[in-house]
Structures are given as structure tokens and as C-alpha cells.
C-alpha positions as CSV (number, residue, x, y, z in Angstrom):
1,M,84.9,84.0,108.8
2,S,85.9,83.6,105.4
3,S,88.9,81.7,104.2
4,S,90.7,85.0,103.5
5,S,90.1,86.3,107.0
6,L,92.1,83.3,108.1
7,K,95.0,84.3,106.1
8,T,95.4,87.8,107.5
9,R,97.0,87.6,110.8
10,D,97.7,91.2,111.2
11,S,94.5,92.9,110.2
12,A,92.9,92.1,113.6
13,E,96.0,93.5,115.5
14,T,96.1,96.7,113.5
15,S,92.6,97.6,112.7
16,G,92.1,99.7,115.9
17,E,89.7,97.4,117.5
18,H,90.1,97.1,121.4
19,I,91.0,93.6,121.9
20,S,92.8,93.0,125.2
21,H,93.6,89.4,125.2
22,S,95.3,87.1,122.6
23,A,96.9,83.8,122.3
24,R,99.4,83.1,119.7
25,V,99.7,79.3,118.7
26,L,102.8,78.1,116.7
27,L,101.6,75.4,114.2
28,S,103.1,73.0,111.9
29,L,101.6,72.8,108.4
30,L,100.1,69.3,109.4
31,E,98.6,70.8,112.4
32,A,97.2,73.7,110.4
33,E,95.8,71.4,107.9
34,I,93.9,69.5,110.5
35,L,92.1,72.6,111.4
36,V,91.4,74.0,107.9
37,G,91.8,71.1,105.5
38,K,94.7,70.5,102.8
39,E,93.2,73.1,100.6
40,E,91.3,75.2,103.2
41,D,88.1,74.1,101.7
42,D,84.7,75.3,103.0
43,T,84.0,72.0,105.0
44,M,87.1,72.3,107.2
45,T,87.2,75.9,107.3
46,T,83.6,75.7,108.6
47,F,85.2,74.2,111.9
48,L,87.0,77.4,112.7
49,K,84.2,79.6,111.6
50,G,81.9,77.4,114.0
51,V,84.3,78.0,117.0
52,E,84.6,81.9,116.2
53,T,80.9,82.3,116.0
54,Q,80.2,80.1,119.1
55,K,82.8,81.6,121.4
56,N,82.5,85.1,119.8
57,V,86.1,85.4,119.4
58,K,88.3,86.6,116.5
59,L,90.6,84.0,114.8
60,A,93.4,84.6,112.1
61,L,95.8,82.1,110.6
62,S,99.1,83.2,108.9
63,E,99.5,82.6,105.1
64,I,101.7,79.9,104.1
65,K,105.0,81.2,103.2
66,E,107.0,79.6,100.6
67,G,109.9,77.6,102.1
68,C,108.4,77.9,105.6
69,S,106.8,74.9,107.5
70,D,105.0,76.9,110.2
71,R,101.9,79.0,110.6
72,I,100.6,81.1,113.4
73,L,97.0,80.9,114.7
74,L,96.0,84.0,116.7
75,I,93.0,84.0,119.0
76,Q,91.7,87.3,120.2
77,S,89.0,88.5,122.6
78,E,88.2,91.2,124.9
79,D,87.5,88.4,127.6
80,A,90.5,86.2,128.7
81,K,88.3,83.5,129.6
82,T,86.7,83.2,126.0
83,V,90.6,83.0,124.7
84,S,91.0,80.3,127.1
85,E,87.9,78.4,126.2
86,T,88.6,78.7,122.4
87,L,92.2,77.5,122.9
88,K,90.9,74.3,124.8
89,K,88.3,73.7,121.9
90,I,91.0,74.0,119.2
91,L,93.5,71.8,120.9
92,E,90.7,69.0,121.2
93,S,91.1,68.6,117.3
94,F,94.4,67.0,117.9
95,T,93.4,64.4,120.6
96,G,91.1,61.4,120.4
97,D,91.9,60.2,116.9
98,D,94.6,57.5,116.9
99,E,95.4,58.2,113.1
100,V,95.7,61.9,113.6
101,M,97.8,61.5,116.6
102,L,100.1,59.1,115.0
103,K,100.4,61.5,112.1
104,L,101.4,64.3,114.4
105,L,103.9,62.1,116.2
106,Q,105.6,60.9,113.1
107,Q,105.9,64.3,111.5
108,E,109.6,65.6,111.0
109,H,110.4,69.5,111.2
110,K,113.2,71.3,109.3
111,F,112.2,74.3,111.3
112,H,113.7,73.4,114.7
113,F,111.4,75.6,116.7
114,L,108.6,73.1,115.7
115,K,110.6,70.1,117.2
116,I,108.7,69.1,120.6
117,L,111.3,69.1,123.3
118,L,109.3,67.6,125.8
119,P,109.3,63.7,126.1
120,S,106.4,61.9,124.6
121,P,103.6,61.6,127.1
122,T,102.1,58.3,128.9
123,E,99.2,58.0,131.3
124,L,101.5,57.7,134.3
125,D,103.0,61.3,133.6
126,F,99.6,62.8,134.6
127,E,97.1,62.4,137.4
128,N,93.9,63.0,135.5
129,V,94.7,61.2,132.3
130,T,93.5,57.5,131.7
131,N,94.5,57.5,127.9
132,K,97.6,59.0,126.3
133,N,95.5,60.0,123.3
134,Q,93.7,62.7,125.7
135,V,97.1,64.5,125.9
136,T,98.3,67.1,123.4
137,T,101.5,69.4,123.4
138,T,101.2,72.8,121.9
139,R,103.6,75.7,121.4
140,L,102.5,79.3,122.7
141,L,104.4,82.1,121.6
142,F,105.4,84.9,124.1
143,S,107.9,87.8,124.3
144,N,111.0,87.1,126.1
145,S,109.9,89.4,129.1
146,A,106.6,87.5,129.2
147,I,108.6,84.3,129.2
148,S,110.6,85.6,132.4
149,A,107.5,86.6,134.1
150,I,106.0,83.1,133.5
151,I,109.2,81.2,134.8
152,G,109.2,83.5,137.9
153,K,112.0,83.9,140.4
154,N,113.9,80.6,140.7
155,G,111.0,79.1,138.7
156,A,108.5,79.6,141.2
157,V,105.5,80.7,138.9
158,I,106.1,78.0,136.2
159,K,106.2,75.3,138.9
160,K,103.0,76.4,140.2
161,L,101.5,76.3,136.8
162,M,102.7,72.7,136.3
163,H,101.5,71.6,139.7
164,E,97.8,73.3,139.8
165,N,97.0,72.1,136.2
166,D,98.6,68.8,135.7
167,L,100.9,69.8,133.1
168,R,104.3,69.9,131.6
169,I,105.7,73.1,130.6
170,L,109.0,74.0,128.9
171,A,110.3,77.4,127.7
172,S,112.8,77.5,124.8
173,K,116.2,79.1,125.4
174,H,116.4,80.9,122.0
175,Y,114.4,83.7,120.3
176,L,112.7,82.8,117.3
177,P,114.2,84.3,114.1
178,D,114.3,88.0,113.9
179,S,112.2,88.5,116.8
180,E,112.2,88.7,120.6
181,D,109.7,86.0,120.8
182,R,110.2,82.6,122.5
183,V,108.2,79.2,122.6
184,L,106.3,77.8,125.5
185,E,105.6,74.2,125.2
186,L,102.8,73.1,127.2
187,Q,101.7,69.3,127.6
188,G,98.6,67.9,129.0
189,L,94.8,68.0,128.6
190,P,93.3,70.5,126.4
191,S,91.2,72.0,129.4
192,A,94.5,72.0,131.5
193,I,96.4,74.1,128.9
194,G,93.5,76.4,128.5
195,N,93.3,76.9,132.4
196,A,97.1,77.7,132.3
197,W,96.9,80.2,129.6
198,L,94.1,81.9,131.6
199,Q,96.3,82.1,134.7
200,I,99.3,83.3,132.4
201,S,96.9,86.1,131.2
202,Q,96.5,87.4,134.7
203,L,100.4,87.7,135.4
204,N,102.1,91.1,135.4
205,M,103.9,90.7,131.9
206,E,104.8,94.3,131.2
207,P,107.9,94.5,128.9
208,R,111.1,95.8,130.7
209,S,111.5,98.2,128.0
210,E,108.6,100.2,126.1
211,N,110.8,100.2,123.0
212,P,108.9,98.3,120.4
213,F,112.3,97.1,118.5
214,S,113.1,95.0,121.4
215,E,109.8,93.2,121.7
216,R,109.4,92.4,117.9
217,K,106.9,89.6,117.3
218,Y,107.6,86.5,115.2
219,S,106.0,85.8,111.9
220,P,106.8,83.1,109.7
221,H,109.2,83.9,107.0
222,L,112.3,82.7,105.2
223,A,115.4,84.2,106.8
224,K,117.2,86.8,104.7
225,A,120.3,84.9,104.3
226,L,118.6,81.9,102.8
227,R,116.5,83.6,100.2
228,G,117.3,82.6,96.7
229,S,119.7,80.2,98.0
230,A,117.8,76.9,98.2
231,D,120.7,74.7,97.8
232,R,122.7,76.5,100.4
233,A,123.6,74.7,103.6
234,A,121.2,75.5,106.5
235,E,122.0,78.5,108.4
236,F,121.1,79.0,112.3
237,R,120.7,82.5,113.9
238,S,119.9,84.0,117.4
239,T,119.2,87.6,118.1
240,V,120.6,89.1,121.4
241,M,120.0,92.6,122.8
242,I,122.8,94.3,124.4
243,P,122.5,97.3,126.4
244,E,124.1,100.4,124.6
245,E,126.5,101.0,127.6
246,F,128.1,97.5,127.2
247,V,128.6,97.4,123.5
248,G,132.0,99.1,123.1
249,A,133.4,96.5,125.8
250,L,132.0,93.6,124.0
251,V,133.3,94.9,120.6
252,G,136.6,95.6,122.1
253,R,139.2,97.9,120.8
254,G,139.3,98.1,117.1
255,G,136.7,95.3,117.1
256,N,139.3,92.9,118.5
257,R,137.2,90.9,121.0
258,I,134.3,90.5,118.8
259,A,136.6,89.3,115.9
260,N,138.1,86.7,118.3
261,L,134.6,85.5,119.3
262,R,133.7,85.2,115.6
263,K,136.8,83.3,114.9
264,Y,136.5,81.0,117.9
265,T,132.9,80.0,117.3
266,K,133.1,80.0,113.5
267,T,129.9,82.4,113.3
268,K,129.0,85.7,111.8
269,I,128.2,88.4,114.4
270,L,126.3,91.2,112.9
271,I,126.2,94.3,114.9
272,E,122.9,97.0,114.5
273,S,124.4,100.3,113.7
274,Q,124.4,103.0,116.6
275,D,122.4,105.3,114.3
276,S,119.7,102.5,113.4
277,A,119.3,102.0,117.2
278,K,118.8,105.9,117.9
279,E,116.1,105.8,115.2
280,T,114.1,103.5,117.1
281,S,114.9,105.3,120.6
282,S,116.5,102.0,121.6
283,Q,118.6,101.7,124.8
284,K,119.9,98.3,123.3
285,R,121.7,97.1,120.2
286,T,120.8,93.9,118.3
287,F,123.7,91.5,117.9
288,V,122.5,88.8,115.2
289,I,124.8,85.6,115.4
290,V,124.6,83.4,112.2
291,G,126.2,80.0,111.5
292,N,126.0,76.9,109.7
293,L,125.9,74.7,113.0
294,E,123.4,75.3,115.7
295,R,125.9,74.3,118.4
296,N,128.3,77.0,117.2
297,V,125.6,79.7,117.3
298,Q,124.5,78.6,120.9
299,I,128.3,78.7,121.9
300,A,128.8,82.2,120.6
301,E,125.3,83.3,122.2
302,K,126.5,81.9,125.5
303,M,129.9,83.5,125.3
304,L,128.4,86.8,124.4
305,F,126.2,86.7,127.6
306,S,129.3,85.5,129.5
307,N,131.2,88.4,128.5
308,L,128.2,90.8,129.3
309,E,127.9,89.3,132.8
310,T,131.6,89.7,133.4
311,E,131.8,93.5,132.3
312,R,128.7,94.0,134.4
313,G,130.5,92.4,137.4
314,R,133.7,94.3,136.8
315,R,131.9,97.7,136.8
316,K,129.9,96.9,139.9
317,A,133.2,96.1,141.7
318,D,135.0,99.2,140.5
319,S,132.0,101.2,141.7
320,Y,132.2,99.9,145.0
321,G,136.0,100.8,145.1
322,K,135.4,104.4,144.2
323,P,135.8,107.0,147.1
324,P,132.8,109.2,147.9
325,E,132.6,112.2,145.6
326,N,132.8,114.7,148.7
327,S,135.6,112.8,150.4
328,S,138.9,114.9,150.6
């Protein structure tokens, strides 16, 4: 595996090769540096090359994007167990070394999806851990529909994963920018994380819609609103998919309802045009919420979903009140 092959994340996915299993790991620049070296020199890149050869697996690391502090490591193989073992091997690189672990603990992240939400681990948090330096926390990327399957009804699946693998697991509430991906944080021994991924790979995680537009994968990029505006205040955004039949009700007559939501939350809410949605055969329309304060964006998202559920409930109640079509 050459250094250049590490930088082309999409090539393995689009080359036409049959690869049925993959894991996507969201890395900070420091974590990527630990794997490949500061300059991605041959010495450190040899580590990933050795893993690729030893495990008969394909690895790809996304390029460093200007203005971005994250990269994605893609692990691919026809065998799910191979992906699991490779994930374990790679995560072991972040454990055991006191200096490395201190650097990882002290790193600060401008990109809030890199911020670890789980509390710092101790030996008492896990049954099979004798030294907290054996523990690592990783961020795996999954589509929104996959996250729903991983959580399961009333959290049954994610609770089972945590119990059986002696792990802490937490799913992010929000999509990564311009995608339908969410982060799944896993904290524990590298072997336990690998085993949990293997169990996850066996779940039925078919997307609810075959429409690729609603399952867009995240890749590191600088948000369009921020390009060319390095001194501009930070902007936060959230992407929400709304079923087409509810768009009119949420927008309101003359756009009045959505205008009030924008004013109340002090956010911009951009709505995909109906023609654009038709081009992708989508049954949903994209609402992009943008604001200078993350809290405002979260409030707008929550209110939008609340309005959607209210409208669903109203229509359901109306349908119960309708007389049968053949009644006199």
C-alpha cells in the first residue's frame, strides 16, 4: 500500500470490486498522525501497509482538507471478521503508551463531532480492565438508519452490545455536515470494540429508503458557508429530512410558519426545491438549519421535528374521525 493509496478514500468503494464489509473511523489529525506519521513518511506508513498485508484487508485514509481537522480511515474486506480484527489492531496503536494517551486526552477540537462525549475512563468502569491505559475511545460512522438499528427498540440492541462486550457506547444526536451519517462512540478495550463492530455488522441495517440522497456519506470538507471566510464567526448546521407530504404544513401558508421558526431561533432554514428532490426520486425534502450558535440550531431542529410529529398526530386523528367511504 503506497502513501498515495492512503489518500484516496473513494477509489476502493467505486472501483467495482466486490467488498461486502467496511468500517469507517472518524479520526482527528493527531490520531491520523499517530498511524502514518507527521509527514506520512515511509516508516510510519509501513505500519498500515503491514496491517493491510497481514490481514488481507484494504485500507484508505482520506486526504487532509484545508481548514478541516478530521480524516476518515476506511477498512474494507469481504470478510467481516477480518474488518473486526483490523479495527482492533489499529485501535491498539492508541493504547499502552502514556505519552501518546496524554496527547490524545489533551487535544482540543474545533470540529465538535471530534469531541468525545463519553466521560474519561477509569479501571472501575470496566470488568476486564486493570489499567485505564488499555482503554481507548473511537468514533465509528454509520448512516442514520443504521444507528437506529444499532440502538434498537427501547435501546435493547445497544444495551446488549454494551453488556456483552464490556463497553460504553453513545450515538450522536446530530448528522455530520451535509450527510445522513452519525457518530457512534465506543469506549473500552480495542478487542471489545472489534467484537462489537462484528456484532453490528450482522444486524439488519437496510436503509429505510433506497434513495441514495437520504443516506449521503460524510467526507471531511469545509462547509460552503465558511469557504473564503476564515475570519467569519463559526457556523453550525444540521440537515433534516422531511417527508414530502408534510413539507407544505411545516412551511405554512405563504411561508409564514417557517418564517416564524427562523425568527424565533435566529437561524437560517434552507429548503431543497421540489424540482431538485424530484431529480433524485426522493420522497423527502432536505431542510438545512444554519446558525452562529449550536444551541439555536438544536432548538430549531427540535421544533421542526416537534411540528412534524404534531402534524402527523393531527392527520392520524382526522383519519380516525372520517366515516367509511361506503357509508350512507
